GUDOLO-704743 format. One line per 5 residues: their letters; for each residue x, y, z of N, C-alpha, C. Coordinates in Angstrom, 2 decimals, padded with zeros to 5 digits. Example, Ala and Ser with C-alpha at 12.3 -4.5 7.8 and 13.67 -1.06 7.14 Angstrom:
as = 013.19 -005.69 007.80 012.30 -004.50 007.80 013.20 -003.30 007.80 ~ 012.85 -002.25 007.08 013.67 -001.06 007.14 012.90 000.03 007.87
This chain:
xxxxx = -011.08 003.40 017.45 -011.88 003.07 018.64 -011.12 003.59 019.82 ~ -009.89 002.96 020.00 -008.89 003.48 021.13 -008.64 004.90 021.22 ~ -008.77 005.56 020.22 -008.74 007.16 020.27 -009.67 007.63 020.97 ~ -010.86 007.34 020.68 -012.19 007.44 021.34 -012.14 007.28 022.90 ~ -011.53 006.39 023.17 -011.60 005.98 024.72 -010.59 006.82 025.40
xxxxx = -009.47 007.05 024.53 -008.56 007.97 025.04 -008.83 009.48 025.31 ~ -009.66 009.98 024.41 -010.27 011.05 024.51 -011.41 011.51 025.56 ~ -012.22 010.32 025.66 -013.06 010.43 027.02 -012.56 010.20 028.04 ~ -011.36 009.64 028.21 -010.71 009.44 029.76 -010.07 010.80 029.96 ~ -009.40 011.37 028.84 -008.72 012.87 028.95 -009.67 013.92 029.50
xxxxx = -011.12 013.78 028.91 -012.14 014.65 029.19 -012.33 014.56 030.80 ~ -012.51 013.47 031.23 -012.67 013.21 032.79 -011.60 013.64 033.39 ~ -010.28 013.23 033.06 -009.16 013.59 033.49 -009.06 015.07 033.87 ~ -009.30 015.92 032.95 -009.07 017.41 032.84 -010.10 017.87 034.10 ~ -011.53 017.42 033.79 -012.23 017.81 034.82 -011.92 017.41 036.46
xxxxx = -011.06 016.30 036.48 -010.73 016.16 037.97 -009.38 016.89 038.45 ~ -008.91 017.45 037.57 -007.53 018.07 037.77 -007.84 019.74 037.66 ~ -008.28 020.32 038.43 -008.49 021.69 038.34 -007.41 022.55 038.03 ~ -006.28 022.21 038.62 -005.04 022.92 038.48 -004.38 022.95 037.17 ~ -004.25 021.77 036.63 -004.07 021.72 035.39 -005.00 022.20 034.11
xxxxx = -006.29 022.22 034.56 -007.43 022.80 033.59 -007.16 024.29 033.83 ~ -006.76 025.02 035.05 -006.46 026.21 035.05 -005.42 027.02 034.03 ~ -004.32 026.13 033.93 -003.27 026.41 033.06 -003.78 026.46 031.56 ~ -004.37 025.45 031.31 -004.86 025.10 029.83 -005.92 026.31 029.56 ~ -006.57 026.68 030.56 -007.72 027.73 030.36 -006.96 029.03 029.75
xxxxx = -005.77 029.43 029.95 -005.00 030.37 029.15 -004.89 030.47 027.82 ~ -004.90 029.13 027.39 -004.98 028.98 025.83 -006.00 028.65 025.24 ~ -006.87 027.62 026.06 -007.82 027.13 025.30 -009.14 027.83 025.71 ~ -009.36 028.48 026.79 -010.38 029.10 027.41 -011.07 030.44 026.50 ~ -011.05 030.44 025.06 -011.32 031.23 024.26 -012.73 031.16 023.61
xxxxx = -013.43 030.39 023.53 -014.59 030.28 023.11 -015.77 030.23 024.19 ~ -016.57 031.47 024.05 -017.78 031.82 025.08 -018.69 030.44 024.96 ~ -019.10 030.15 026.33 -019.90 029.05 026.40 -019.48 027.76 026.27 ~ -018.24 027.74 025.81 -017.51 026.30 025.88 -016.57 025.96 026.88 ~ -016.69 025.04 027.73 -015.86 024.87 028.69 -014.30 024.60 028.18
xxxxx = -013.03 024.73 028.93 -011.82 024.61 028.51 -011.61 023.05 028.10 ~ -011.95 022.04 028.89 -011.90 020.66 028.77 -012.52 020.12 027.35 ~ -013.71 020.81 027.10 -014.34 020.43 025.78 -013.60 021.02 024.59 ~ -012.84 022.21 024.73 -012.07 022.68 023.74 -010.69 021.93 023.34 ~ -010.33 021.44 024.37 -009.30 020.75 024.36 -009.37 019.37 023.50
xxxxx = -010.58 018.66 024.10 -010.81 017.24 023.26 -011.16 017.52 021.90 ~ -012.05 018.79 021.69 -012.31 019.25 020.04 -011.19 019.41 019.35 ~ -010.13 020.20 019.95 -008.77 020.26 019.13 -008.11 019.01 018.85 ~ -007.83 018.17 019.85 -007.37 016.90 019.61 -008.19 015.94 018.69 ~ -009.41 016.16 018.81 -010.48 015.27 018.04 -010.05 015.64 016.45
xxxxx = -010.17 016.64 015.91 -009.77 017.28 014.77 -008.44 016.86 014.35 ~ -007.41 017.24 015.27 -006.00 016.95 014.81 -005.55 015.41 014.65 ~ -006.26 014.60 015.47 -005.87 013.15 015.38 -006.81 012.67 014.05 ~ -007.86 013.02 013.74 -008.45 012.85 012.48 -007.69 013.26 011.23 ~ -007.52 014.46 011.28 -006.80 015.06 010.10 -005.36 014.28 009.80
xxxxx = -004.76 014.13 011.07 -003.38 013.52 010.94 -003.59 011.98 010.34 ~ -004.50 011.55 010.97 -004.74 009.73 010.39 -005.00 009.71 008.96 ~ -006.10 010.76 008.57 -006.58 010.63 007.18 -005.24 010.96 006.18 ~ -004.43 011.95 006.56 -003.34 012.59 005.87 -002.19 011.42 005.77 ~ -001.97 010.60 006.79 -001.16 009.55 006.86 -001.57 008.54 005.78
xxxxx = -002.76 008.17 005.97 -003.20 006.86 005.17 -003.36 007.22 003.65 ~ -003.76 008.61 003.53 -003.78 009.09 002.28 -002.59 008.95 001.59 ~ -001.49 009.45 002.19 -000.19 009.33 001.37 000.38 007.84 001.11 ~ -000.04 006.87 002.14 000.42 005.49 001.90 -000.26 004.97 000.90 ~ -001.72 005.22 000.80 -002.59 004.58 -000.40 -002.37 005.52 -001.43
xxxxx = -001.89 006.74 -001.70 -001.97 007.56 -002.54 -003.33 007.88 -003.12 ~ -004.09 008.17 -002.45 -005.38 008.66 -002.54 -005.93 009.88 -001.74 ~ -006.94 010.58 -001.89 -007.20 011.78 -001.10 -008.49 011.24 -000.18 ~ -009.12 010.07 -000.66 -010.42 009.57 000.05 -010.18 009.61 001.33 ~ -009.18 009.01 002.17 -009.30 008.69 003.67 -009.32 009.87 004.37
xxxxx = -008.69 011.41 003.86 -008.71 012.24 004.51 -010.00 013.09 004.20 ~ -010.56 012.92 002.95 -012.11 013.36 002.89 -012.94 012.69 003.92 ~ -012.69 011.23 004.19 -013.68 010.60 005.12 -013.41 011.07 006.58 ~ -012.29 011.40 006.85 -011.92 011.95 008.12 -012.47 013.39 008.45 ~ -012.19 014.07 007.37 -012.95 015.50 007.59 -014.47 015.56 007.73
xxxxx = -015.29 014.72 006.92 -016.65 014.34 007.08 -016.91 013.86 008.34 ~ -016.24 012.92 008.97 -016.55 012.43 010.45 -016.05 013.53 011.34 ~ -015.20 014.23 011.35 -015.11 015.34 012.24 -015.81 016.54 012.08 ~ -016.49 016.91 010.94 -017.50 018.14 010.76 -018.84 017.60 011.35 ~ -019.30 016.20 010.88 -020.46 015.84 011.41 -020.40 015.68 012.90
xxxxx = -019.58 015.20 013.56 -019.12 015.13 015.11 -019.46 016.39 015.60 ~ -018.64 017.29 015.24 -018.57 018.69 015.67 -020.08 019.44 015.62 ~ -020.68 019.39 014.47 -021.84 019.86 014.34 -023.10 019.02 015.21 ~ -023.03 017.75 015.59 -023.77 017.02 016.36 -023.69 017.48 017.74 ~ -022.33 017.62 018.07 -022.10 018.00 019.56 -022.62 019.37 019.95
xxxxx = -022.83 020.16 018.96 -023.21 021.60 019.58 -024.64 021.80 019.23 ~ -024.97 021.13 018.28 -026.57 021.35 017.63 -027.50 020.33 017.84 ~ -027.27 019.48 018.63 -028.36 018.18 018.91 -028.17 018.22 020.58 ~ -029.48 018.13 021.07 -029.62 017.87 022.44 -029.00 016.60 022.81 ~ -028.69 016.32 024.07 -028.47 015.02 024.69 -028.81 014.94 025.90
xxxxx = -028.97 013.57 026.28 -029.51 013.28 027.54 -028.78 014.06 028.73 ~ -029.23 014.28 029.94 -028.51 014.85 030.92 -027.27 014.02 031.59 ~ -027.38 012.86 031.41 -026.29 011.86 031.94 -025.28 011.70 031.06 ~ -025.58 012.03 029.89 -024.43 012.02 028.63 -023.80 013.42 028.38 ~ -022.44 013.56 028.72 -021.71 015.05 028.26 -021.93 015.27 026.77
xxxxx = -022.19 016.56 026.42 -022.18 016.53 024.78 -020.87 016.29 024.37 ~ -019.73 016.26 025.02 -018.58 016.12 024.25 -018.42 014.86 023.71 ~ -019.31 013.76 024.45 -018.99 012.19 024.25 -019.84 011.91 022.88 ~ -020.69 013.08 022.44 -021.43 012.74 021.10 -020.55 012.29 020.08 ~ -019.52 013.30 019.75 -018.68 013.08 018.62 -017.74 011.74 018.94
xxxxx = -017.26 011.65 020.15 -016.45 010.51 020.46 -017.25 009.15 020.19 ~ -018.73 008.95 020.40 -019.24 007.96 020.17 -019.53 007.97 018.34 ~ -019.81 009.04 017.75 -019.71 008.96 016.46 -018.12 008.35 015.81 ~ -017.30 008.80 016.31 -015.81 008.51 016.21 -015.49 007.07 016.09 ~ -015.97 006.36 017.18 -016.06 004.88 017.29 -016.84 004.29 016.48
xxxxx = -018.00 004.79 016.00 -018.90 004.14 015.10 -018.22 004.31 013.77 ~ -017.71 005.42 013.45 -016.89 005.56 012.15 -015.63 004.63 011.98 ~ -014.89 004.37 013.14 -013.67 003.65 013.18 -014.42 002.07 012.60 ~ -015.33 001.71 013.17 -015.94 000.53 012.94 -016.22 000.36 011.48 ~ -016.85 001.44 011.02 -017.39 001.45 009.66 -016.11 001.39 008.76
xxxxx = -015.06 002.11 009.19 -013.81 002.37 008.60 -013.16 000.93 008.33 ~ -013.34 000.01 009.27 -012.73 -001.38 009.17 -013.45 -002.12 008.18 ~ -014.61 -001.90 008.21 -015.38 -002.65 007.07 -015.28 -002.08 005.78 ~ -015.20 -000.97 005.56 -014.91 -000.28 004.31 -013.51 -000.72 003.83 ~ -012.63 -000.69 004.83 -011.17 -000.94 004.28 -011.03 -002.57 003.94
xxxxx = -011.83 -003.32 004.41 -011.72 -004.56 004.07 -012.54 -004.79 002.62 ~ -013.57 -003.96 002.47 -014.26 -004.05 001.22 -013.39 -003.53 000.05 ~ -012.63 -002.31 000.44 -011.82 -001.91 -000.44 -010.58 -002.90 -000.96 ~ -010.04 -003.49 000.15 -008.99 -004.37 -000.02 -009.44 -005.59 -001.02 ~ -010.51 -006.16 -000.70 -011.20 -007.24 -001.52 -011.49 -006.59 -002.93
xxxxx = -011.81 -005.37 -003.13 -012.03 -004.78 -004.56 -011.04 -004.84 -005.36 ~ -009.73 -005.20 -004.94 -008.62 -005.14 -005.71 -008.46 -006.61 -006.32 ~ -008.02 -006.62 -007.75 -007.88 -007.93 -008.44 -006.64 -007.51 -009.22 ~ -005.66 -008.48 -009.04 -004.41 -008.57 -009.85 -004.21 -009.74 -010.60 ~ -004.13 -009.79 -011.98 -003.99 -010.84 -012.88 -002.61 -010.77 -013.73
xxxxx = -001.91 -012.12 -013.70 -000.80 -012.06 -014.22 -000.98 -012.99 -015.58 ~ -000.80 -012.34 -016.70 -001.10 -013.14 -017.92 000.20 -013.52 -018.57 ~ 000.48 -014.25 -019.70 001.46 -014.43 -020.36 002.22 -013.20 -021.10 ~ 001.25 -012.06 -021.18 002.02 -011.04 -021.84 001.90 -009.61 -021.12 ~ 001.08 -009.40 -020.24 000.68 -008.13 -019.46 000.34 -008.41 -017.93
xxxxx = 000.44 -007.34 -017.09 -000.33 -007.43 -015.75 -001.60 -006.67 -015.79 ~ -002.66 -007.11 -015.26 -003.81 -006.20 -015.40 -004.20 -006.31 -013.81 ~ -004.56 -004.73 -013.54 -004.56 -004.53 -012.17 -006.08 -003.74 -012.13 ~ -006.94 -004.21 -011.28 -008.35 -003.46 -011.40 -008.58 -003.25 -009.89 ~ -009.64 -002.28 -009.77 -010.24 -001.82 -008.45 -011.75 -001.69 -008.61
xxxxx = -012.79 -002.13 -007.78 -014.04 -002.14 -008.01 -014.38 -001.70 -006.48 ~ -014.50 -000.41 -006.43 -014.88 -000.16 -004.98 -015.39 001.52 -005.32 ~ -016.94 001.57 -005.35 -017.62 002.74 -005.56 -017.31 002.92 -006.91 ~ -016.14 003.45 -007.49 -015.94 003.76 -008.92 -014.97 002.39 -009.26 ~ -014.64 002.49 -010.73 -013.91 001.44 -011.27 -012.70 001.84 -011.69
xxxxx = -011.64 001.26 -011.48 -010.28 001.74 -012.22 -009.52 000.31 -012.73 ~ -008.93 000.34 -013.93 -008.25 -000.65 -014.38 -007.31 -000.24 -015.29 ~ -005.88 -000.97 -015.05 -004.66 -000.37 -015.67 -004.01 -001.74 -016.18 ~ -003.44 -001.86 -017.37 -002.80 -002.87 -017.80 -001.23 -002.36 -018.16 ~ -000.45 -003.16 -018.14 001.09 -002.82 -018.42 001.63 -004.13 -018.99
xxxxx = 002.27 -004.06 -020.20 002.85 -005.32 -020.78 004.18 -005.48 -020.09 ~ 004.84 -006.75 -020.14 006.07 -006.88 -019.54 007.19 -006.41 -020.24 ~ 007.26 -006.01 -021.83 008.11 -005.56 -022.41 008.27 -004.17 -022.08 ~ 007.28 -003.25 -021.39 007.44 -001.89 -021.09 007.70 -001.72 -019.62 ~ 008.25 -002.81 -018.90 008.43 -002.76 -017.56 010.13 -002.30 -017.51
xxxxx = 010.52 -001.47 -017.01 012.04 -001.21 -017.04 012.64 -001.64 -015.68 ~ 011.68 -001.66 -014.54 012.39 -001.78 -013.27 011.38 -002.55 -012.38 ~ 011.50 -003.33 -011.50 010.66 -003.83 -010.38 010.98 -003.33 -009.05 ~ 010.17 -002.51 -008.42 010.35 -002.08 -006.83 009.58 -003.03 -005.89 ~ 010.23 -003.63 -005.06 009.45 -004.76 -004.18 009.68 -003.93 -002.56
xxxxx = 008.46 -003.96 -002.05 008.38 -003.15 -000.83 007.84 -004.12 000.32 ~ 008.56 -004.46 001.37 007.82 -005.49 002.29 008.66 -005.07 003.88 ~ 007.28 -004.74 004.53 007.76 -004.45 005.93 007.96 -005.53 007.00 ~ 008.08 -005.15 008.21 008.58 -006.13 009.24 007.19 -007.02 009.11 ~ 006.11 -006.77 009.31 004.90 -007.89 009.49 005.05 -008.47 008.02
xxxxx = 005.15 -007.92 006.76 005.18 -008.62 005.68 006.29 -009.59 005.56 ~ 007.60 -009.29 006.07 008.37 -010.32 006.13 008.18 -011.58 007.02 ~ 007.32 -011.20 008.04 006.90 -012.44 008.96 005.87 -013.19 008.32 ~ 004.88 -012.42 007.89 003.71 -013.07 007.16 003.88 -013.46 005.66 ~ 005.00 -012.90 005.15 005.15 -013.31 003.43 004.10 -012.47 002.78
xxxxx = 004.05 -011.19 002.78 003.16 -010.38 001.89 004.00 -009.33 001.68 ~ 003.75 -008.51 000.53 004.14 -007.17 000.20 003.93 -006.61 -000.83 ~ 004.50 -005.65 -001.36 003.94 -004.77 -002.44 005.04 -004.88 -003.86 ~ 004.64 -005.04 -004.75 005.39 -004.75 -006.19 004.86 -003.75 -006.96 ~ 005.67 -002.89 -007.26 005.33 -001.80 -008.11 006.13 -001.98 -009.51
xxxxx = 005.46 -002.07 -010.47 006.26 -002.43 -011.81 006.41 -000.94 -012.45 ~ 007.84 -000.70 -012.75 008.07 000.81 -013.19 008.36 000.76 -014.79 ~ 007.77 001.78 -015.48 007.94 001.79 -017.00 008.83 002.98 -017.33 ~ 009.34 003.09 -018.50 010.08 004.17 -018.81 009.17 005.51 -018.89 ~ 007.89 005.29 -019.11 007.14 006.85 -019.19 006.78 007.37 -017.75
xxxxx = 007.24 006.47 -016.65 006.98 006.98 -015.32 006.13 006.32 -014.46 ~ 005.46 005.36 -015.05 004.50 004.63 -014.56 004.94 003.94 -013.23 ~ 004.59 004.27 -012.20 004.92 003.55 -010.96 005.89 004.45 -010.21 ~ 006.00 005.46 -010.68 007.02 006.56 -010.06 005.93 007.86 -009.31 ~ 006.50 008.31 -008.15 006.08 009.16 -007.48 007.24 010.33 -007.16
xxxxx = 006.78 011.32 -006.26 007.72 012.41 -005.83 007.53 012.87 -004.52 ~ 008.64 012.97 -003.83 008.92 013.38 -002.34 009.20 014.84 -002.43 ~ 008.65 015.64 -002.10 008.83 017.13 -002.00 009.14 017.50 -000.64 ~ 010.43 018.38 -000.32 010.76 018.77 000.86 010.85 020.33 000.68 ~ 010.25 021.06 001.47 010.20 022.62 001.24 010.70 023.45 002.82
xxxxx = 011.52 024.32 002.56 011.86 025.27 003.71 011.76 026.52 003.23 ~ 011.48 027.40 004.26 011.42 028.75 004.07 011.46 029.63 005.18 ~ 011.80 030.96 005.17 012.10 031.66 006.33 011.61 033.23 005.94 ~ 011.09 033.99 006.71 010.28 035.10 006.58 010.77 036.16 007.53 ~ 011.31 037.38 007.70 011.57 038.38 008.33 010.81 039.66 008.04
xxxxx = 010.50 040.47 009.09 009.91 041.71 008.94 010.41 042.77 009.92 ~ 010.28 043.82 009.50 010.71 045.25 010.54 010.10 046.30 010.21 ~ 009.64 047.12 010.96 009.04 048.37 011.02 010.04 049.44 010.53 ~ 009.83 050.05 009.43 010.93 051.02 008.91 009.93 052.53 008.60 ~ 010.17 053.40 009.43 009.26 054.70 009.29 007.72 054.60 008.90
xxxxx = 007.19 053.92 010.01 005.84 053.68 010.01 005.28 052.62 009.15 ~ 006.17 051.95 008.46 005.87 050.98 007.38 006.43 049.41 007.78 ~ 005.86 048.55 007.41 006.67 047.21 007.66 007.17 046.95 006.11 ~ 008.68 046.48 006.51 009.33 045.95 005.17 009.63 044.34 005.67 ~ 009.58 043.68 004.79 009.80 042.00 004.95 010.58 041.32 003.96
xxxxx = 010.94 040.42 003.99 011.47 039.59 003.01 011.52 038.14 003.49 ~ 011.40 037.20 002.39 011.58 035.84 002.68 012.37 035.25 001.73 ~ 012.99 033.92 002.19 013.62 033.11 001.34 013.19 031.43 001.52 ~ 013.18 030.96 000.38 012.76 029.58 000.58 013.26 028.90 -000.39 ~ 013.04 027.39 -000.37 013.72 026.47 -001.34 013.13 025.18 -001.05
xxxxx = 013.40 024.41 -002.17 012.67 022.97 -001.91 013.69 022.01 -002.71 ~ 013.35 020.73 -002.59 014.06 019.76 -003.32 012.97 018.53 -003.34 ~ 013.05 017.84 -004.72 012.19 016.66 -004.70 012.96 015.64 -005.32 ~ 012.62 014.49 -004.91 013.10 013.23 -005.19 012.10 012.26 -005.72 ~ 012.48 011.58 -006.86 011.65 010.58 -007.55 011.71 009.28 -006.56
xxxxx = 010.70 008.85 -006.24 010.64 007.35 -005.58 009.55 006.37 -006.19 ~ 009.76 005.23 -006.30 008.70 004.30 -006.81 007.33 004.61 -005.79 ~ 006.50 004.74 -006.31 005.14 004.93 -005.56 003.97 005.02 -006.60 ~ 002.93 004.38 -006.15 001.76 004.18 -007.07 000.58 003.85 -006.05 ~ -000.66 004.36 -006.53 -001.75 003.92 -005.93 -001.95 002.48 -005.84
xxxxx = -002.89 002.11 -004.92 -003.02 000.42 -004.79 -003.41 -000.15 -005.91 ~ -004.15 000.40 -006.79 -004.68 -000.20 -007.96 -003.65 -000.11 -009.08 ~ -002.61 000.44 -008.98 -001.54 000.73 -009.97 -000.29 000.02 -009.46 ~ -000.56 -000.68 -008.68 000.67 -001.59 -008.23 -000.07 -003.10 -007.70 ~ 000.96 -003.99 -007.33 000.21 -005.23 -006.84 000.45 -004.88 -005.30
xxxxx = -000.51 -004.34 -004.69 -000.34 -004.01 -003.27 -000.79 -005.12 -002.25 ~ -000.09 -005.41 -001.36 -000.23 -006.07 -000.23 -000.41 -007.77 -000.58 ~ 000.26 -008.39 -001.63 -000.10 -009.65 -002.34 000.79 -010.42 -001.58 ~ 000.05 -011.94 -001.31 000.79 -013.04 -000.72 001.65 -013.46 -001.54 ~ 002.72 -014.63 -001.08 003.64 -015.10 -001.88 004.41 -014.23 -002.83
xxxxx = 004.91 -013.16 -002.28 005.57 -012.08 -002.88 006.69 -012.69 -003.62 ~ 007.53 -013.49 -003.24 008.65 -014.01 -003.91 008.10 -014.68 -005.10 ~ 007.18 -015.54 -005.21 006.73 -016.02 -006.16 006.31 -015.33 -007.45 ~ 005.37 -014.24 -007.04 004.81 -013.22 -007.94 006.01 -012.39 -008.74 ~ 006.94 -012.03 -007.90 008.16 -011.59 -008.31 008.87 -012.32 -009.45
xxxxx = 009.01 -013.37 -008.87 009.96 -014.47 -009.83 008.98 -014.58 -011.16 ~ 007.61 -014.65 -011.26 006.75 -014.82 -012.31 007.11 -013.43 -013.32 ~ 006.94 -012.26 -012.61 007.08 -011.17 -013.36 008.44 -011.00 -013.92 ~ 009.58 -011.19 -013.28 010.80 -011.13 -013.74 011.22 -012.05 -014.95 ~ 010.57 -013.31 -014.94 010.81 -014.18 -015.86 009.98 -013.84 -017.19
xxxxx = 008.75 -013.47 -017.06 007.95 -012.96 -018.07 008.70 -011.70 -018.81 ~ 009.06 -010.89 -017.64 009.81 -009.56 -018.32 011.02 -010.01 -019.31 ~ 011.90 -011.01 -018.81 012.91 -011.49 -019.55 012.51 -012.12 -020.90 ~ 011.60 -012.78 -020.97 011.08 -013.47 -022.09 010.71 -012.65 -023.19 ~ 009.89 -011.45 -022.52 009.39 -010.49 -023.41 010.54 -009.53 -024.10
xxxxx = 011.78 -009.70 -023.44 012.77 -008.76 -024.07 013.61 -009.71 -025.00 ~ 013.44 -011.11 -024.78 014.14 -011.99 -025.57 013.37 -012.52 -026.99 ~ 012.11 -012.14 -026.67 011.34 -012.68 -028.03 011.55 -011.99 -029.26 ~ 011.88 -010.66 -029.32 012.24 -009.94 -030.54 013.61 -010.48 -031.26 ~ 014.46 -010.68 -030.11 015.74 -011.19 -030.48 015.57 -012.67 -031.25
xxxxx = 014.77 -013.51 -030.64 014.74 -014.74 -030.89 014.01 -014.95 -032.32 ~ 013.13 -013.98 -032.59 012.20 -014.01 -033.60 013.06 -013.70 -034.92 ~ 013.89 -012.43 -034.53 015.02 -012.10 -035.65 016.01 -013.29 -036.19 ~ 016.49 -013.89 -034.86 017.26 -015.29 -035.51 016.49 -016.01 -036.18 ~ 015.41 -016.46 -035.66 014.49 -017.33 -036.64 014.18 -016.91 -038.13
xxxxx = 013.99 -015.79 -038.37 014.06 -015.13 -039.62 015.30 -015.34 -040.27 ~ 016.37 -014.96 -039.74 017.47 -015.12 -040.32 017.88 -016.38 -040.87 ~ 017.65 -017.45 -039.93 017.82 -018.74 -040.40 016.72 -019.26 -041.33 ~ 015.72 -018.69 -041.33 014.66 -019.03 -042.39 015.10 -018.56 -043.56 ~ 015.69 -017.36 -043.66 016.01 -016.63 -045.00 017.23 -017.56 -045.48
xxxxx = 018.12 -017.99 -044.57 019.51 -018.68 -044.97 019.01 -020.14 -045.63 ~ 017.88 -020.55 -044.87 017.49 -021.85 -045.56 016.99 -021.84 -046.67 ~ 016.07 -020.79 -047.03 015.51 -020.62 -048.23 016.53 -020.32 -049.51 ~ 017.37 -019.77 -049.13 018.61 -019.19 -050.26 019.28 -020.53 -050.39 ~ 019.43 -021.34 -049.49 020.35 -022.49 -049.57 019.82 -023.64 -050.65
């Protein structure tokens, strides 16, 4: 909603400052029939939506926020150029109004998505469920957990909530961060273009999982971690205790 207000303010600001508009016209005045201030707002409209969807998608480990933002941007752009508006409403405002409505809908959908998550700690396993449009469910037994990753931001430390990612030996709960760098150079040699490039990358394994494959944003984080750690220790001790019990039973039977 605040982004829509900002873009609307920017549109009227550019209209009121012709000197700045003339400078921007050198870069953005490339579409016939579309004014420069409209192009500037359109570019920022797409850039902010795509950036927001990309960031949220990385945090949630899902592509749905990005697809939602692309849909909003495409519908807003189509509505701006192909639907007639009243004279007193600039056509650039069509997509901004749609953006504000989509933001309100996004808040409702985010809350519905959050409420669609159910986490259950039993005596033997952790059950993680998600019921939002589709259904996802995952179970992991305590004896399969090799590590526990706890993530808590500033607000989480204040309001006592956070995320627990159970990690298994098979790689459950792990993600990958990849950094790439490359360079390319070209030169004209005897009426031909010759070029070469060099690139490289590095990846790092980090605890990361989708919201329904981790205990995401749960309250009483310390209590939940204590329960999981205790159950995990008990599951590791159980085979040893059972073996000792069997040995004692055999010794008693032989005596």
